[in-house]
C-alpha positions in Angstrom: 4.0 -35.9 12.2 3.4 -39.5 12.9 4.0 -42.3 10.3 0.4 -43.3 9.8 -0.4 -39.6 9.0 2.6 -39.5 6.5 1.3 -42.6 4.9 -2.1 -41.0 4.7 -0.8 -37.9 3.0 1.2 -40.0 0.4 -2.0 -41.7 -0.6 -3.7 -38.5 -1.0 -1.1 -37.2 -3.1 -1.2 -40.2 -5.4 -5.1 -39.7 -5.6 -6.4 -37.9 -8.8 -10.1 -38.9 -8.8 -12.1 -36.3 -6.8 -14.7 -38.6 -5.8 -12.2 -41.1 -4.4 -10.2 -38.3 -2.7 -13.5 -37.1 -0.9 -14.2 -40.7 0.2 -10.6 -41.1 1.5 -10.9 -37.7 3.4 -14.4 -38.4 4.8 -13.1 -42.1 5.7 -10.2 -40.4 7.7 -12.6 -39.0 9.9 -13.3 -42.4 11.6 -9.5 -43.1 12.5 -8.2 -42.2 15.9 -4.4 -41.7 15.0 -4.9 -38.0 14.0 -4.9 -35.2 16.8 -6.8 -31.8 16.4 -3.6 -30.0 15.7 -2.3 -32.7 13.2 -5.8 -32.4 11.5 -5.1 -28.7 10.9 -1.5 -29.3 9.8 -3.0 -31.9 7.3 -5.4 -29.3 6.0 -2.6 -26.7 5.5 -0.5 -29.3 3.4 -3.6 -30.2 1.5 -4.8 -26.7 0.7 -1.6 -26.3 -1.5 -3.7 -28.1 -4.2 -6.7 -25.9 -5.0 -8.6 -29.0 -6.1 -8.5 -30.5 -2.4 -9.4 -27.5 -0.4 -13.2 -27.8 -0.2 -13.2 -31.5 0.7 -10.5 -31.2 3.0 -12.4 -28.6 5.3 -13.8 -31.6 7.0 -10.5 -31.8 8.8 -10.9 -28.3 10.4 -14.5 -29.4 11.6 -13.1 -32.5 12.9 -10.4 -30.7 14.6 -12.8 -28.6 16.7 -14.9 -31.4 17.3 -12.3 -33.4 18.9 -11.0 -30.5 21.2 -14.1 -27.9 21.5 -12.6 -26.5 24.7 -9.2 -25.6 23.1 -9.1 -22.1 22.4 -5.8 -22.3 20.4 -7.4 -24.8 18.0 -10.3 -22.6 17.3 -7.8 -19.6 16.9 -5.9 -21.5 14.3 -9.2 -22.4 12.3 -9.8 -18.6 12.5 -6.4 -17.9 10.7 -7.0 -20.7 8.1 -10.5 -19.4 7.2 -9.3 -15.7 7.4 -6.7 -16.6 4.7 -9.4 -18.4 2.6 -11.7 -15.4 2.6 -14.3 -17.2 4.5 -15.4 -14.4 6.7 -18.4 -15.9 8.4 -16.6 -18.9 9.5 -13.6 -16.9 10.7 -15.6 -14.7 12.8 -17.6 -17.7 14.1 -14.2 -19.3 15.2 -12.7 -16.4 16.8 -16.0 -15.9 18.8 -15.6 -19.4 20.0 -12.1 -18.7 21.2 -13.2 -15.6 23.0 -16.1 -17.6 24.8 -13.5 -20.0 26.0 -11.2 -17.2 27.2 -13.2 -14.1 27.7 -10.4 -12.1 29.5 -7.8 -12.7 26.9 -7.2 -9.3 25.2 -5.1 -10.7 22.2 -8.3 -12.5 21.0 -10.2 -9.2 21.0 -7.4 -7.6 19.1 -7.2 -10.3 16.6 -11.0 -10.1 16.2 -11.2 -6.2 15.9 -8.2 -6.0 13.4 -9.9 -8.5 11.3 -13.3 -6.9 11.4 -11.8 -3.6 10.4 -9.8 -5.2 7.6 -13.2 -6.6 6.1 -14.7 -3.2 6.7 -16.9 -4.2 9.4 -16.4 -1.1 11.5 -19.3 -1.1 13.8 -18.7 -4.7 15.0 -14.8 -3.8 15.3 -15.7 -0.9 17.6 -18.0 -3.1 19.7 -15.3 -5.8 20.1 -12.8 -3.3 21.2 -15.3 -2.0 23.9 -15.6 -5.6 25.0 -11.8 -6.1 25.1 -11.1 -2.8 26.9 -13.7 -3.7 29.8 -11.1 -6.2 30.8 -8.0 -4.1 30.0 -8.9 -0.4 29.7 -5.2 0.6 28.9 -4.6 -1.6 26.0 -3.3 0.7 23.5 -3.8 -1.7 20.4 -7.4 -2.0 21.2 -7.7 1.7 21.5 -6.0 2.0 18.2 -8.4 -0.4 16.5 -11.3 1.4 17.9 -10.0 4.6 16.7 -9.6 3.0 13.1 -13.3 1.8 13.1 -14.5 5.4 14.2 -12.3 7.0 11.5 -13.9 4.8 8.7 -17.3 5.7 10.0 -16.5 9.4 9.7 -16.6 9.8 13.4 -13.3 12.0 13.5 -13.6 13.9 16.5 -14.3 10.6 18.6 -11.3 8.9 16.7 -8.9 11.7 17.7 -10.2 11.5 21.4 -9.7 7.7 21.5 -6.1 8.1 20.0 -5.3 10.8 22.5 -6.4 8.5 25.2 -4.0 5.9 24.2 -1.1 8.5 23.7 -1.7 9.5 27.4 -0.7 5.9 28.2 2.2 5.7 25.8 3.2 9.0 24.2 5.7 7.5 21.7 3.3 4.8 20.2 4.2 5.2 16.5 1.2 3.4 15.5 -1.3 5.7 17.5 0.5 8.7 16.4 0.3 7.4 12.7 -3.4 6.6 12.8 -4.1 10.1 14.5 -2.2 12.0 11.7 -4.2 10.1 8.9 -7.5 11.5 10.5 -6.1 15.2 10.1 -5.1 14.2 6.5 -8.7 13.0 5.9 -9.9 16.4 7.3 -7.5 18.3 5.1 -5.7 19.7 8.2 -2.2 19.5 7.0 -0.7 22.0 9.2 -1.7 19.7 12.3 -0.8 16.5 10.3 2.7 17.6 9.7 4.2 17.7 13.1 2.7 14.2 13.8 4.4 13.0 10.6 7.7 14.3 12.0 7.0 12.5 15.4 6.3 9.1 13.7 9.4 9.5 11.5 11.5 10.3 14.5 10.4 6.8 15.8 10.1 4.8 12.6 12.4 6.7 10.0 11.8 4.3 7.2 8.0 4.2 7.1 7.0 4.7 3.7 3.4 5.6 4.4 4.3 8.4 6.7 7.0 9.9 4.2 4.1 9.9 1.6 1.7 11.8 4.1 4.4 14.3 5.0 4.9 14.9 1.3 1.3 15.3 0.9 1.0 17.9 3.8 3.7 19.9 2.5 2.3 19.6 -1.1 -0.9 21.0 0.0 0.6 23.7 2.0 2.5 24.6 -1.1 5.9 24.2 0.5 7.4 22.6 -2.5 10.9 23.0 -1.5 10.5 21.0 1.7 8.3 18.5 0.0 10.8 17.6 -2.6 13.2 15.4 -0.3 9.9 13.7 1.0 8.9 12.9 -2.5 12.3 11.3 -3.0 11.9 9.2 0.0 8.4 8.0 -0.8 9.4 7.0 -4.1 12.5 5.0 -2.8 10.5 3.4 0.0 6.9 2.9 -1.3 6.1 0.0 -3.7 2.5 0.8 -4.1 1.6 1.6 -7.7 -1.3 3.9 -6.9 1.1 6.2 -4.5 3.7 6.4 -7.3 1.2 7.5 -9.9 -0.3 10.0 -7.6 3.3 11.4 -6.8 4.7 11.3 -10.3 1.5 13.3 -11.4 2.1 15.9 -8.7 5.8 16.3 -9.5 5.0 17.2 -13.1 2.1 19.6 -11.9 4.7 21.3 -9.3 7.1 21.6 -12.1 4.7 23.4 -14.4 3.7 25.6 -11.4 7.5 26.4 -10.5 8.4 27.2 -14.0 5.6 29.6 -14.3 7.0 31.4 -11.0 10.6 31.1 -12.7 11.8 29.0 -9.8 13.7 26.9 -12.4 16.3 25.1 -10.1 13.4 23.5 -7.9 11.4 22.9 -11.0 14.4 21.0 -12.6 14.7 18.8 -9.4 11.0 17.8 -9.8 11.3 17.0 -13.5 14.3 14.9 -13.0 12.6 13.0 -10.3 9.7 12.6 -12.6 11.6 11.6 -15.5 13.7 9.0 -13.4 10.3 6.9 -12.8 8.4 8.0 -15.9 11.0 8.6 -18.7 8.4 8.4 -21.6 6.7 11.5 -20.9 7.4 13.9 -23.9 5.7 16.9 -22.2 8.1 16.6 -19.1 11.2 16.4 -21.3 9.9 19.6 -23.2 9.2 21.3 -20.0 12.6 20.7 -18.8 14.3 22.7 -21.5 12.7 26.0 -19.9 14.8 25.2 -16.8 18.2 25.0 -18.5 20.4 27.9 -19.2 22.2 29.3 -22.1 25.6 27.9 -21.2 27.3 25.4 -23.5 26.8 22.4 -21.2 23.2 23.1 -20.7 22.6 23.8 -24.5 23.9 20.3 -25.0 21.4 19.0 -22.5 18.6 20.9 -24.3 19.4 19.3 -27.5 19.3 15.9 -25.7 15.8 16.8 -24.1 14.4 18.0 -27.7 15.8 14.7 -29.3 13.9 12.8 -26.6 10.8 14.7 -27.1 10.9 14.2 -31.0 11.6 10.5 -30.4 8.4 10.1 -28.1 6.4 12.7 -29.9 7.6 13.3 -33.6 4.7 15.4 -34.4 5.6 18.2 -31.6 6.2 21.1 -33.9 7.8 23.4 -31.3 10.5 20.6 -30.4 11.6 20.5 -34.0 11.7 24.4 -34.2 13.6 24.8 -31.1 16.0 22.3 -31.9 16.7 24.2 -35.1 17.3 27.2 -33.1 19.9 25.6 -31.0 21.6 24.2 -33.8 21.7 27.4 -35.8 23.5 29.0 -32.6 25.9 26.2 -32.7 26.7 26.7 -36.4 25.2 23.4 -37.4 23.3 25.0 -40.3 22.4 22.0 -42.5 21.0 19.9 -39.8 19.0 23.3 -38.3 17.6 23.7 -41.8 16.3 19.9 -41.7 14.6 20.8 -38.4 13.0 24.0 -39.6 11.8 22.3 -42.6 10.3 19.4 -40.7 8.5 21.9 -38.4 7.1 23.6 -41.3 5.9 20.5 -43.0 4.3 19.2 -39.9 2.8 22.7 -39.2 1.2 22.6 -42.7 0.1 19.0 -42.4 -1.7 19.8 -39.1 -3.4 23.1 -40.4 
């Protein structure tokens, strides 16, 4: 950055009055010591202060006015407007860049990706078509086109596009991933599952694919195979919505497995659930049905019941069962207290 620009920034940094600041920025448009790229750099520095963003946008307009035939300047403005959430300005800038470099496939990719992100799927598909006219075997453009088609509910067309890309590169993990999401959307979990395995063979730490593999196995009721996928998903995935969904599933699966007397697997799911959701009294109570009469496990049952009572002191069954375990252990006084408490709560609640 040149010295005059540094001095200008220092002056702006010391200016608190918005009217004065705007005047300084507008005045800077008449100086000739700033290049187009420096104007963009200046905007990025000023944009760290929210009060300056709006008046400082004149720098971006001046940048493209200085170099209107420079596609990279338009592209930088596109990135800035995109981050600011100014969709119309962003699209206009990427269109200007494409007009300057109409055979540059990277520009079509950037535009299509953005249009899909802002849910303008029809225009994204059209953009991909324009780019593919110059580079018909561009797998990224094919993928973005498939994403647009999928979100418009045109699933068969999306799968056809993904297959077209996979003929070019059979090991493209992104294409395979997006293809499997279509089958998940169609509830065709038996088809999605081998695609999940293929993606994980290429990108073994992809959290979303582990989640979709878990979902496929869950809906196929292959709970034993689904369990390690659930563990891996919770290890890798930071999205709260995914965790809530999976933890809800793990509790429901455990209930189903207890009903089927598959206690060991039910215990695995409950322990996983309680690791991430230790305040679920119902899960702690369900766990006692998975534990046997052995001395060590009876101690664990007592711990579970104590946790249930801590979280839900009005759960009569927990007090009664705790009394039963303590009676078996010969701890009659404490057992009597549990039975008495159970009776009092039962009476209180009618």
